[in-house]
Structure formats: C-alpha cells, structure tokens
N, C-alpha and C positions, 0 to 999 in steps of 0.2 A: 384554486390559485388565490394567493392572499394579495392585498394592496400593494404589498412589496414586491411582487412579481416572482415569488418563490413558492413553491409548495412543500407541503409537510407531507411525506409519504410514511406508512408504516410498514416495516419490513417484518417477515415472519418471525424474527428473534427480537421484535420490539424496538429496533432501531430507528431514529429518527434523522433523515437526510437534512444536510444543512449546505450552506453554500459561504465561502471566505474569500476574499481578493478574487472573485468571479470564478473559482474552482468549486465544482460541486463534490459533495462527499455524501456516501451512502450513509453513515451515522455522526452523530456528534462526537463519539469517541476519536474517529479517523480526523475531523475538522479541528478539534483540538489538538492533536497530535500534530497536524500540519502548523499549526499556530506556534507550538513548542519548537518545532523544527525550523521555523521561519526565524524565531528569535535567535536560536542557536547559529544560524546561519549569519544574521546581522551582527552577532557577537564576535564572528570569526572561529567558533567551535568546530563548525562543520563547513564543507565546501560543496559545491557541485549538487545541490539539491534538484531532484527530478521527481515529477509526481507522474505515477502509473506506468512506470517503464514496463516493456513488454519483452518476455522472454520465451522464445520458441523451445518447446520441449521435445527433441529428438532423440529418439533410442533405436538404435541399430539401423540409421540412416532413414527412418520413418518419423515424420512429424506426427506426435502424438497430440499436442495441443498446444495453446499459448498460455503461460502464466503471466498473469498481470500482476504486479506488486503493487503496493501503495505508494512507496518513496524508495528512491535510491540516491545515496549522499556518501560523502567522503568524511570520515574522522581522522585526520592527519592523512596517512598513506593508505589507511584501510577502507576498501570499499563496502559499504553496508547496504543491504537490501532488505527493507522492512516492510512488514504487513500488520496492520492493526485489527486484532480480531477481539471480540467479545466472547465469540464461541466458535470452536475448531469444529467445522462439518468434517465427515470423512471424504468428502472430495477434496476440502483443504488439505487434509493431512497427507493425502495421496499426492497432490500436486506439489506440496512442500517436500515431500521425499524425492520426487523427480526433479524436482530445482536444485535440491542439494546434490543429489547425484551428477546430473547432468553439467552444472556450473561449479561442482568442488568448492562449495562454500556454504556457510551456515545462512539460514534465513533467519533473521530477526523478528520475532513475534512479540508485538507489543499489546 
C-alpha cells in the first residue's frame, strides 16, 4: 500500500488500478473514461450517470449470470450501457452477446 492509501495492482493484461472521487477502477483506461463522462455530465451532454450497473442474464427463465457494466447513462432520450475494454476476452464476448440478446440493446464498448 502506498503512503496515499491506495495500492497499485497489476492485472494479467497489464492494467493498473486507480481511484478517482472515491471510486475504484481496475484500469487507468476505465478511470479516465469516468473522468470524461463526469465532464460530459457537468456540461449537460449526458444525464443519469451510474457506475457498475448490474444486469441479470436470464435465459429460458434460468438466471445464467449477472453482467456488471462499467457505466450506464443517458444521451438525450437514449439509454447507453458502456464497458471499457483494452482487451476483449472470450468470456466478455459471450456476456456481451447475452446482454444484447436479453436487453435488446447494443452494449457500447470503448
């Protein structure tokens, strides 16, 4: 742990964790995207910013898993669910397909 009370963790894809505004992000890329979205929120370009919204994935009445996105917000009347990825694993690609099928909307990957 550093003198500032936060640790640097190395992810298997070399991502470094960070914190902004008391929120922990598993990568600098995701943390910087949060700062971009925060600025867009302050400027009124987006509304209803939410971090790590949960989406149960239910197929045929059976809960398969819970997909946790990085962000959910509105651009005008459009609901956006977004995930920040430096590398798309096979598990992520599967969850993305399941999310889009169950929720009838595109997942924005940045």
